[in-house]
C-alpha positions as a LaTeX table, in Angstrom:
\begin{tabular}{lrrr}
\hline
Residue & $x$ (\AA) & $y$ (\AA) & $z$ (\AA) \\
\hline
Met1 & $-26.77$ & $-28.27$ & 25.89 \\
Arg2 & $-28.30$ & $-25.36$ & 27.76 \\
Trp3 & $-31.40$ & $-24.10$ & 26.02 \\
Asp4 & $-33.99$ & $-23.23$ & 28.63 \\
Asn5 & $-32.71$ & $-19.69$ & 29.05 \\
Leu6 & $-33.86$ & $-19.07$ & 25.46 \\
Ala7 & $-37.33$ & $-20.57$ & 25.79 \\
Asp8 & $-40.51$ & $-18.67$ & 26.61 \\
Asp9 & $-42.27$ & $-21.71$ & 28.05 \\
Ser10 & $-39.59$ & $-22.85$ & 30.49 \\
Pro11 & $-38.57$ & $-21.76$ & 34.01 \\
Ala12 & $-35.66$ & $-19.39$ & 34.44 \\
Pro13 & $-32.31$ & $-21.22$ & 34.53 \\
Ser14 & $-30.35$ & $-21.65$ & 37.74 \\
Gly15 & $-26.67$ & $-22.43$ & 37.36 \\
Asp16 & $-25.92$ & $-25.68$ & 35.57 \\
Ala17 & $-29.52$ & $-26.87$ & 35.83 \\
Ala18 & $-30.50$ & $-25.06$ & 32.63 \\
Leu19 & $-30.23$ & $-27.95$ & 30.19 \\
Phe20 & $-31.80$ & $-28.91$ & 26.89 \\
Gly21 & $-35.58$ & $-29.24$ & 27.01 \\
Ala22 & $-37.12$ & $-31.24$ & 24.18 \\
Ala23 & $-40.41$ & $-29.35$ & 24.36 \\
Ala24 & $-38.69$ & $-25.99$ & 23.97 \\
Val25 & $-36.53$ & $-26.68$ & 20.91 \\
Arg26 & $-37.16$ & $-28.23$ & 17.52 \\
Thr27 & $-34.04$ & $-29.47$ & 15.74 \\
Arg28 & $-34.13$ & $-29.65$ & 11.93 \\
Thr29 & $-31.88$ & $-30.33$ & 8.97 \\
Phe30 & $-32.53$ & $-29.61$ & 5.30 \\
Asp31 & $-31.13$ & $-31.74$ & 2.49 \\
Thr32 & $-30.44$ & $-28.89$ & 0.10 \\
Pro33 & $-27.03$ & $-27.76$ & $-1.15$ \\
Glu34 & $-27.03$ & $-24.44$ & 0.72 \\
Phe35 & $-27.93$ & $-26.07$ & 4.06 \\
Arg36 & $-26.21$ & $-29.44$ & 3.79 \\
Gly37 & $-24.28$ & $-30.20$ & 6.97 \\
Ile38 & $-26.06$ & $-27.49$ & 8.96 \\
Thr39 & $-28.38$ & $-28.19$ & 11.90 \\
Phe40 & $-31.00$ & $-25.65$ & 12.91 \\
His41 & $-32.29$ & $-25.43$ & 16.48 \\
Glu42 & $-35.61$ & $-23.58$ & 16.43 \\
Val43 & $-36.43$ & $-21.93$ & 19.75 \\
Arg44 & $-39.11$ & $-19.58$ & 21.00 \\
Ser45 & $-37.29$ & $-16.85$ & 22.89 \\
Arg46 & $-38.51$ & $-15.09$ & 26.00 \\
Ser47 & $-37.07$ & $-11.74$ & 24.91 \\
Ile48 & $-35.47$ & $-10.44$ & 21.74 \\
Leu49 & $-34.22$ & $-7.06$ & 22.95 \\
Asn50 & $-30.75$ & $-7.36$ & 24.47 \\
Arg51 & $-29.47$ & $-4.54$ & 26.66 \\
Val52 & $-25.84$ & $-3.55$ & 26.20 \\
Pro53 & $-24.03$ & $-3.48$ & 29.59 \\
Gly54 & $-23.90$ & $-0.05$ & 31.18 \\
Ala55 & $-20.09$ & 0.01 & 31.19 \\
Ser56 & $-19.99$ & $-0.39$ & 27.43 \\
Arg57 & $-18.91$ & 2.49 & 25.17 \\
Met58 & $-21.45$ & 1.59 & 22.51 \\
Pro59 & $-23.41$ & 4.49 & 20.96 \\
Phe60 & $-26.67$ & 2.68 & 21.76 \\
Glu61 & $-28.13$ & 0.48 & 24.47 \\
Trp62 & $-30.06$ & $-2.23$ & 22.63 \\
Thr63 & $-29.43$ & $-4.99$ & 20.10 \\
Val64 & $-31.54$ & $-7.64$ & 18.38 \\
Asn65 & $-30.00$ & $-10.97$ & 17.34 \\
Pro66 & $-32.47$ & $-13.38$ & 15.73 \\
Tyr67 & $-29.77$ & $-16.04$ & 15.26 \\
Arg68 & $-26.92$ & $-17.63$ & 17.21 \\
Gly69 & $-24.09$ & $-19.21$ & 15.26 \\
Cys70 & $-23.35$ & $-18.25$ & 11.67 \\
Ser71 & $-22.88$ & $-20.19$ & 8.44 \\
His72 & $-20.59$ & $-17.46$ & 7.11 \\
Ala73 & $-17.89$ & $-19.48$ & 8.94 \\
Cys74 & $-15.45$ & $-16.55$ & 9.19 \\
Val75 & $-12.41$ & $-18.00$ & 10.90 \\
Tyr76 & $-11.83$ & $-14.79$ & 12.91 \\
Cys77 & $-15.41$ & $-14.17$ & 14.13 \\
Phe78 & $-15.36$ & $-12.72$ & 17.65 \\
Ala79 & $-18.87$ & $-14.10$ & 18.35 \\
Arg80 & $-17.63$ & $-17.70$ & 18.41 \\
Arg81 & $-17.24$ & $-17.62$ & 22.17 \\
Thr82 & $-20.98$ & $-17.02$ & 22.63 \\
His83 & $-21.70$ & $-20.57$ & 21.43 \\
Ala84 & $-19.96$ & $-21.85$ & 24.53 \\
Tyr85 & $-22.77$ & $-20.35$ & 26.63 \\
Leu86 & $-25.03$ & $-23.10$ & 25.23 \\
Asp87 & $-22.37$ & $-25.81$ & 25.60 \\
Leu88 & $-21.94$ & $-25.78$ & 21.82 \\
Asp89 & $-18.60$ & $-26.01$ & 20.02 \\
Thr90 & $-17.06$ & $-22.65$ & 19.11 \\
Gly91 & $-15.34$ & $-24.01$ & 16.01 \\
Ile92 & $-17.25$ & $-26.16$ & 13.52 \\
Gly93 & $-20.24$ & $-26.06$ & 15.86 \\
Phe94 & $-20.49$ & $-22.28$ & 15.53 \\
Asp95 & $-20.52$ & $-22.66$ & 11.73 \\
Thr96 & $-23.02$ & $-25.52$ & 11.54 \\
Gln97 & $-25.24$ & $-25.44$ & 14.68 \\
Ile98 & $-27.52$ & $-22.44$ & 14.13 \\
Val99 & $-30.01$ & $-21.34$ & 16.78 \\
Val100 & $-33.08$ & $-19.67$ & 15.24 \\
Lys101 & $-35.36$ & $-17.52$ & 17.39 \\
Thr102 & $-38.47$ & $-18.24$ & 15.35 \\
Asn103 & $-40.73$ & $-15.86$ & 17.27 \\
Ala104 & $-38.36$ & $-12.87$ & 16.96 \\
Pro105 & $-40.65$ & $-10.65$ & 14.81 \\
Glu106 & $-43.79$ & $-11.07$ & 16.92 \\
Leu107 & $-41.80$ & $-10.74$ & 20.13 \\
Leu108 & $-40.10$ & $-7.54$ & 18.98 \\
Arg109 & $-43.41$ & $-6.03$ & 17.84 \\
Arg110 & $-44.85$ & $-6.66$ & 21.28 \\
Gln111 & $-41.82$ & $-5.30$ & 23.12 \\
Val112 & $-41.47$ & $-2.06$ & 21.15 \\
Ala113 & $-45.22$ & $-1.43$ & 21.52 \\
Ser114 & $-44.92$ & $-1.53$ & 25.31 \\
Pro115 & $-45.61$ & 1.81 & 27.05 \\
Ser116 & $-42.29$ & 1.38 & 28.88 \\
Trp117 & $-40.28$ & 1.30 & 25.64 \\
Gln118 & $-38.80$ & 4.72 & 24.86 \\
Gly119 & $-37.83$ & 4.16 & 21.24 \\
Ala120 & $-34.06$ & 3.75 & 21.69 \\
His121 & $-31.86$ & 2.88 & 18.72 \\
Ile122 & $-31.63$ & $-0.86$ & 18.02 \\
Ala123 & $-28.54$ & $-2.36$ & 16.36 \\
Met124 & $-28.59$ & $-5.60$ & 14.38 \\
Gly125 & $-25.77$ & $-7.71$ & 13.02 \\
Thr126 & $-23.58$ & $-6.85$ & 15.99 \\
Asn127 & $-23.13$ & $-10.47$ & 17.09 \\
Val128 & $-23.79$ & $-12.75$ & 14.12 \\
Asp129 & $-25.10$ & $-11.80$ & 10.68 \\
Cys130 & $-28.87$ & $-11.42$ & 10.58 \\
Tyr131 & $-28.69$ & $-11.95$ & 6.79 \\
Gln132 & $-26.76$ & $-15.21$ & 6.85 \\
Arg133 & $-28.06$ & $-18.09$ & 4.71 \\
Ala134 & $-30.60$ & $-19.21$ & 7.32 \\
Glu135 & $-32.51$ & $-15.98$ & 6.80 \\
Gly136 & $-33.38$ & $-17.10$ & 3.27 \\
Arg137 & $-35.49$ & $-19.89$ & 4.75 \\
Tyr138 & $-36.73$ & $-18.43$ & 8.02 \\
Arg139 & $-37.46$ & $-14.86$ & 6.81 \\
Leu140 & $-37.29$ & $-13.24$ & 10.25 \\
Met141 & $-35.92$ & $-9.86$ & 9.14 \\
Pro142 & $-38.98$ & $-8.62$ & 7.17 \\
Gly143 & $-41.15$ & $-8.91$ & 10.28 \\
Ile144 & $-38.44$ & $-7.30$ & 12.42 \\
Ile145 & $-38.07$ & $-4.33$ & 10.06 \\
Glu146 & $-41.85$ & $-3.97$ & 9.81 \\
Ala147 & $-42.15$ & $-3.86$ & 13.60 \\
Leu148 & $-39.52$ & $-1.10$ & 13.80 \\
Arg149 & $-40.98$ & 0.79 & 10.83 \\
Asp150 & $-44.46$ & 0.77 & 12.32 \\
Arg151 & $-43.16$ & 2.32 & 15.55 \\
Ala152 & $-40.75$ & 4.71 & 13.75 \\
Asn153 & $-37.98$ & 3.16 & 15.83 \\
Pro154 & $-34.40$ & 3.97 & 14.69 \\
Phe155 & $-32.17$ & 1.03 & 13.86 \\
Ser156 & $-28.96$ & $-0.01$ & 12.11 \\
Ile157 & $-27.82$ & $-3.16$ & 10.35 \\
Leu158 & $-24.31$ & $-4.49$ & 9.74 \\
Thr159 & $-24.07$ & $-7.38$ & 7.27 \\
Lys160 & $-21.86$ & $-9.38$ & 4.94 \\
Gly161 & $-24.94$ & $-10.83$ & 3.22 \\
Thr162 & $-26.56$ & $-9.91$ & $-0.07$ \\
Leu163 & $-29.98$ & $-11.06$ & 1.12 \\
Ile164 & $-30.59$ & $-7.61$ & 2.59 \\
Leu165 & $-31.62$ & $-6.49$ & $-0.91$ \\
Arg166 & $-34.70$ & $-8.70$ & $-0.63$ \\
Asp167 & $-35.92$ & $-6.24$ & 2.01 \\
Leu168 & $-35.07$ & $-3.09$ & 0.05 \\
Asp169 & $-38.65$ & $-1.83$ & $-0.10$ \\
Leu170 & $-39.09$ & $-2.28$ & 3.65 \\
Leu171 & $-35.83$ & $-0.46$ & 4.35 \\
Arg172 & $-36.93$ & 2.45 & 2.15 \\
Gln173 & $-40.26$ & 2.61 & 3.97 \\
Ala174 & $-38.51$ & 2.62 & 7.34 \\
Ala175 & $-36.07$ & 5.32 & 6.19 \\
Glu176 & $-39.04$ & 7.58 & 5.47 \\
Val177 & $-40.07$ & 7.65 & 9.11 \\
Thr178 & $-36.91$ & 7.11 & 11.16 \\
Asp179 & $-33.11$ & 6.90 & 11.10 \\
Val180 & $-31.86$ & 3.79 & 9.32 \\
Gly181 & $-28.12$ & 3.09 & 9.21 \\
Ile182 & $-26.75$ & 0.35 & 6.96 \\
Ser183 & $-23.15$ & $-0.85$ & 6.79 \\
Val184 & $-21.67$ & $-3.67$ & 4.74 \\
Ser185 & $-18.51$ & $-5.42$ & 5.91 \\
Val186 & $-15.79$ & $-5.74$ & 3.24 \\
Gly187 & $-12.30$ & $-6.07$ & 4.72 \\
Phe188 & $-10.51$ & $-6.85$ & 1.46 \\
Thr189 & $-11.12$ & $-7.65$ & $-2.20$ \\
Asp190 & $-8.46$ & $-10.38$ & $-2.49$ \\
Arg191 & $-10.44$ & $-13.43$ & $-3.65$ \\
Asp192 & $-7.85$ & $-15.98$ & $-2.47$ \\
Leu193 & $-7.94$ & $-14.53$ & 1.03 \\
Trp194 & $-11.75$ & $-14.38$ & 0.94 \\
Arg195 & $-12.08$ & $-18.06$ & 0.00 \\
Thr196 & $-10.05$ & $-19.20$ & 3.01 \\
Val197 & $-11.07$ & $-16.84$ & 5.83 \\
Glu198 & $-14.73$ & $-16.15$ & 4.91 \\
Pro199 & $-15.77$ & $-19.34$ & 3.09 \\
Gly200 & $-19.52$ & $-19.01$ & 3.70 \\
Thr201 & $-19.92$ & $-15.37$ & 2.68 \\
Pro202 & $-20.78$ & $-13.84$ & $-0.69$ \\
Pro203 & $-17.68$ & $-12.63$ & $-2.61$ \\
Pro204 & $-16.50$ & $-9.09$ & $-1.78$ \\
Glu205 & $-17.61$ & $-7.73$ & $-5.16$ \\
Arg206 & $-21.17$ & $-8.96$ & $-4.58$ \\
Arg207 & $-21.23$ & $-7.22$ & $-1.21$ \\
Leu208 & $-20.11$ & $-4.01$ & $-2.88$ \\
Asp209 & $-22.95$ & $-4.48$ & $-5.35$ \\
Val210 & $-25.24$ & $-4.33$ & $-2.31$ \\
Val211 & $-23.71$ & $-0.98$ & $-1.34$ \\
Arg212 & $-24.19$ & 0.27 & $-4.90$ \\
Thr213 & $-27.83$ & $-0.84$ & $-5.05$ \\
Leu214 & $-28.75$ & 0.62 & $-1.66$ \\
Thr215 & $-27.11$ & 3.93 & $-2.53$ \\
Glu216 & $-28.85$ & 4.09 & $-5.89$ \\
His217 & $-32.18$ & 3.67 & $-4.08$ \\
Gly218 & $-31.52$ & 6.53 & $-1.69$ \\
Ile219 & $-30.32$ & 4.53 & 1.31 \\
Gly220 & $-26.86$ & 5.70 & 2.35 \\
Cys221 & $-24.57$ & 2.76 & 3.05 \\
Gly222 & $-21.12$ & 2.76 & 4.63 \\
Val223 & $-18.44$ & 0.08 & 4.44 \\
Leu224 & $-16.76$ & $-1.38$ & 7.49 \\
Met225 & $-13.36$ & $-2.39$ & 6.12 \\
Ala226 & $-13.00$ & $-5.28$ & 8.52 \\
Pro227 & $-10.97$ & $-7.08$ & 9.22 \\
Val228 & $-7.71$ & $-5.82$ & 7.84 \\
Val229 & $-5.72$ & $-9.05$ & 8.23 \\
Pro230 & $-2.07$ & $-8.50$ & 9.21 \\
Phe231 & 0.53 & $-9.84$ & 6.76 \\
Leu232 & $-2.21$ & $-11.24$ & 4.48 \\
Gly233 & $-4.36$ & $-8.26$ & 3.57 \\
Asp234 & $-2.46$ & $-5.17$ & 4.70 \\
Arg235 & $-0.03$ & $-4.52$ & 1.84 \\
Pro236 & $-0.37$ & $-0.98$ & 0.41 \\
Glu237 & $-1.56$ & $-2.29$ & $-2.95$ \\
Gln238 & $-4.20$ & $-4.44$ & $-1.23$ \\
Leu239 & $-5.50$ & $-1.53$ & 0.82 \\
Arg240 & $-5.60$ & 0.66 & $-2.28$ \\
Ala241 & $-7.52$ & $-1.94$ & $-4.29$ \\
Thr242 & $-10.10$ & $-2.30$ & $-1.53$ \\
Val243 & $-10.63$ & 1.42 & $-0.96$ \\
Arg244 & $-10.82$ & 2.01 & $-4.72$ \\
Ala245 & $-13.54$ & $-0.66$ & $-5.03$ \\
Val246 & $-15.41$ & 0.77 & $-2.04$ \\
Ala247 & $-15.33$ & 4.22 & $-3.60$ \\
Ala248 & $-16.62$ & 2.89 & $-6.91$ \\
Ser249 & $-19.56$ & 1.30 & $-5.10$ \\
Gly250 & $-20.78$ & 4.70 & $-3.90$ \\
Ala251 & $-20.28$ & 4.03 & $-0.19$ \\
Thr252 & $-20.86$ & 7.02 & 2.09 \\
Ser253 & $-17.88$ & 6.11 & 4.28 \\
Val254 & $-15.14$ & 3.55 & 4.83 \\
Thr255 & $-13.98$ & 2.62 & 8.32 \\
Pro256 & $-10.97$ & 0.31 & 8.76 \\
Leu257 & $-10.79$ & $-2.19$ & 11.60 \\
Val258 & $-7.72$ & $-4.35$ & 12.18 \\
Leu259 & $-8.23$ & $-8.01$ & 13.00 \\
His260 & $-8.68$ & $-8.71$ & 16.69 \\
Leu261 & $-8.51$ & $-12.15$ & 18.27 \\
Arg262 & $-10.56$ & $-12.65$ & 21.39 \\
Pro263 & $-10.68$ & $-15.95$ & 23.29 \\
Gly264 & $-12.74$ & $-18.45$ & 21.31 \\
Ala265 & $-11.92$ & $-16.81$ & 18.00 \\
Arg266 & $-8.18$ & $-16.70$ & 18.71 \\
Glu267 & $-7.81$ & $-20.46$ & 19.07 \\
Trp268 & $-9.81$ & $-21.18$ & 15.91 \\
Phe269 & $-7.97$ & $-18.57$ & 13.86 \\
Met270 & $-4.55$ & $-19.71$ & 15.02 \\
Ala271 & $-5.39$ & $-23.31$ & 14.15 \\
Trp272 & $-6.35$ & $-22.09$ & 10.67 \\
Leu273 & $-3.09$ & $-20.12$ & 10.46 \\
His274 & $-1.05$ & $-23.23$ & 11.36 \\
Arg275 & $-2.70$ & $-25.11$ & 8.48 \\
His276 & $-2.63$ & $-22.41$ & 5.80 \\
His277 & 0.23 & $-20.05$ & 6.70 \\
Pro278 & 2.54 & $-21.74$ & 9.22 \\
Glu279 & 5.30 & $-19.27$ & 8.36 \\
Leu280 & 3.19 & $-16.49$ & 9.92 \\
Val281 & 2.44 & $-18.14$ & 13.26 \\
Gly282 & 5.44 & $-16.62$ & 15.03 \\
Arg283 & 4.73 & $-13.15$ & 13.65 \\
Tyr284 & 1.13 & $-13.35$ & 14.89 \\
Glu285 & 2.19 & $-14.55$ & 18.31 \\
Arg286 & 4.45 & $-11.53$ & 18.60 \\
Leu287 & 1.92 & $-9.05$ & 17.18 \\
Tyr288 & $-0.85$ & $-10.23$ & 19.53 \\
Ala289 & 1.38 & $-11.02$ & 22.50 \\
Ser290 & $-0.32$ & $-8.38$ & 24.67 \\
Gly291 & $-3.90$ & $-9.52$ & 24.11 \\
Ala292 & $-6.76$ & $-9.58$ & 21.64 \\
Tyr293 & $-5.79$ & $-6.41$ & 19.78 \\
Ala294 & $-2.87$ & $-5.55$ & 17.54 \\
Pro295 & $-0.53$ & $-2.87$ & 18.94 \\
Thr296 & $-1.74$ & 0.71 & 18.75 \\
Trp297 & 1.07 & 1.71 & 16.41 \\
Tyr298 & $-0.02$ & $-0.92$ & 13.91 \\
Gln299 & $-3.70$ & 0.03 & 14.10 \\
Arg300 & $-2.85$ & 3.71 & 13.63 \\
Arg301 & $-0.68$ & 2.95 & 10.62 \\
Val302 & $-3.46$ & 1.02 & 8.88 \\
Thr303 & $-6.06$ & 3.64 & 9.78 \\
Arg304 & $-3.88$ & 6.43 & 8.44 \\
Gln305 & $-3.26$ & 4.60 & 5.17 \\
Val306 & $-6.95$ & 3.89 & 4.64 \\
His307 & $-8.00$ & 7.45 & 5.48 \\
Glu308 & $-5.43$ & 8.84 & 3.07 \\
Leu309 & $-6.72$ & 6.55 & 0.33 \\
Ala310 & $-10.31$ & 7.44 & 1.19 \\
Ala311 & $-9.51$ & 11.13 & 0.81 \\
Glu312 & $-7.81$ & 10.43 & $-2.51$ \\
Tyr313 & $-10.89$ & 8.61 & $-3.81$ \\
Gly314 & $-13.38$ & 11.04 & $-2.31$ \\
Ile315 & $-14.94$ & 9.09 & 0.56 \\
Gly316 & $-14.73$ & 8.95 & 4.33 \\
Pro317 & $-14.23$ & 11.56 & 7.06 \\
Thr318 & $-11.30$ & 13.25 & 5.32 \\
Ala319 & $-12.86$ & 13.30 & 1.84 \\
Arg320 & $-12.67$ & 16.45 & $-0.22$ \\
Arg321 & $-15.94$ & 18.33 & $-0.30$ \\
Gly322 & $-17.80$ & 17.85 & $-3.55$ \\
Ala323 & $-15.32$ & 15.29 & $-4.88$ \\
Ala324 & $-16.98$ & 12.89 & $-7.26$ \\
Arg325 & $-16.42$ & 9.21 & $-6.60$ \\
Pro326 & $-15.22$ & 6.94 & $-9.39$ \\
Gly327 & $-18.17$ & 5.58 & $-11.32$ \\
Arg328 & $-20.62$ & 8.15 & $-9.86$ \\
Glu329 & $-20.44$ & 10.90 & $-12.45$ \\
Gly330 & $-22.72$ & 13.87 & $-12.17$ \\
Asp331 & $-24.05$ & 13.35 & $-8.65$ \\
Gly332 & $-21.94$ & 16.27 & $-7.41$ \\
Gly333 & $-22.11$ & 15.02 & $-3.83$ \\
Gly334 & $-20.39$ & 11.67 & $-3.94$ \\
Gly335 & $-23.61$ & 9.67 & $-3.95$ \\
Arg336 & $-25.21$ & 11.30 & $-0.92$ \\
Arg337 & $-28.71$ & 10.18 & $-0.06$ \\
Pro338 & $-31.56$ & 12.64 & $-0.69$ \\
Pro339 & $-33.15$ & 14.50 & 2.23 \\
Arg340 & $-35.94$ & 12.73 & 4.09 \\
Arg341 & $-38.59$ & 13.64 & 6.57 \\
Pro342 & $-37.41$ & 14.38 & 10.13 \\
His343 & $-37.29$ & 11.52 & 12.60 \\
Arg344 & $-40.51$ & 10.95 & 14.54 \\
Arg345 & $-40.61$ & 9.45 & 18.00 \\
Pro346 & $-42.53$ & 6.17 & 18.33 \\
His347 & $-46.24$ & 6.52 & 19.05 \\
Ser348 & $-45.84$ & 4.47 & 22.23 \\
Ser349 & $-43.03$ & 6.42 & 23.79 \\
Ala350 & $-44.51$ & 7.48 & 27.37 \\
Cys351 & $-22.62$ & $-8.65$ & 23.01 \\
Cys352 & $-20.78$ & $-6.88$ & 20.52 \\
Asp353 & $-17.55$ & $-5.52$ & 19.10 \\
Thr354 & $-17.10$ & $-1.85$ & 19.97 \\
Ala355 & $-15.27$ & $-0.63$ & 16.87 \\
Ala356 & $-17.40$ & $-2.64$ & 14.47 \\
Val357 & $-20.64$ & $-1.49$ & 16.04 \\
Arg358 & $-19.60$ & 2.16 & 16.11 \\
Ala359 & $-18.83$ & 1.97 & 12.41 \\
Ala360 & $-22.08$ & 0.16 & 11.66 \\
Ala361 & $-24.38$ & 2.66 & 13.33 \\
Pro362 & $-23.93$ & 6.22 & 12.05 \\
Ala363 & $-27.63$ & 6.82 & 12.56 \\
Ala364 & $-27.35$ & 5.80 & 16.19 \\
Arg365 & $-25.06$ & 8.68 & 17.05 \\
Arg366 & $-27.40$ & 11.17 & 15.39 \\
Ala367 & $-30.41$ & 9.77 & 17.20 \\
Met368 & $-28.70$ & 9.75 & 20.57 \\
Ser369 & $-27.45$ & 13.29 & 20.17 \\
Arg370 & $-31.10$ & 14.32 & 19.89 \\
Gly371 & $-32.05$ & 12.27 & 22.90 \\
Gly372 & $-33.78$ & 9.64 & 20.70 \\
\hline
\end{tabular}
């Protein structure tokens, strides 16, 4: 396994010479129900700020990923391929071999305090979920949020986890001094589908409770309706049920994203499809014959249906002005967050899925449009 490129006390890797170094990594297991069968590889990283390649169309340049691998075990996760960079398995290994960058908070605090750092927007949850189960033990996110709050550095978080509510007070403090964008991923509300394709995640209704709680505490939260799973979660009644539940949660927006199958994820998902829905294998092979993405006509059809439903229920880009959302009586503005103080630049200023990240970072676009 290649680990030295993650360690702060090891020489820079050169080709295939970058192998596991026992002094750089501590491997642990915990005999508790929530962590049984999972191995944690604790590393001290050299850097925690990851620059998005210049050719990318992302609305920001920087990400922070305190973990590699994810116990959510979503069978479609596009980040599976990244485990191969460490010579780890992209299937079960991705679900059960979790790399933990234990020094992430202190490292980020040091990096954003550098005179060379200009306070750019930082996106989190763009590779694997920063609020997966491991976060309950390692508690890296409070220190990360504190570091960004103390420098008034804008950031966004995309998550399927409910653990984000643990950090509610910190998020509110950060939102007082900078742009904070939160999105929760809920692709469907069908519990049978959830149990098989997202076995390690909280149920969809619990994730929508997160949206409701954040909104009630003045932190606007959007929903990334991802993935919409062809032939399993795309029936009109399924889309309606999901959008209706999203609206009832008080979400500020809903953004659909059709399942895409990149190398690494494609093989794992198709193996799952063979086991659970063999009758659909041929249809998937035809739908994704041209590559990782479903045909444009199919994506547009789903997007149109979701936007029409969003308008009907009073959310999203085509929502009627002033329309009250179900379950949000009397707010007059569909659960909008209250005004806050203008964004302040930091005192020191002198690997991702495009569609998902764009949906997860509404604050990023506002910050960038101001040059922040």
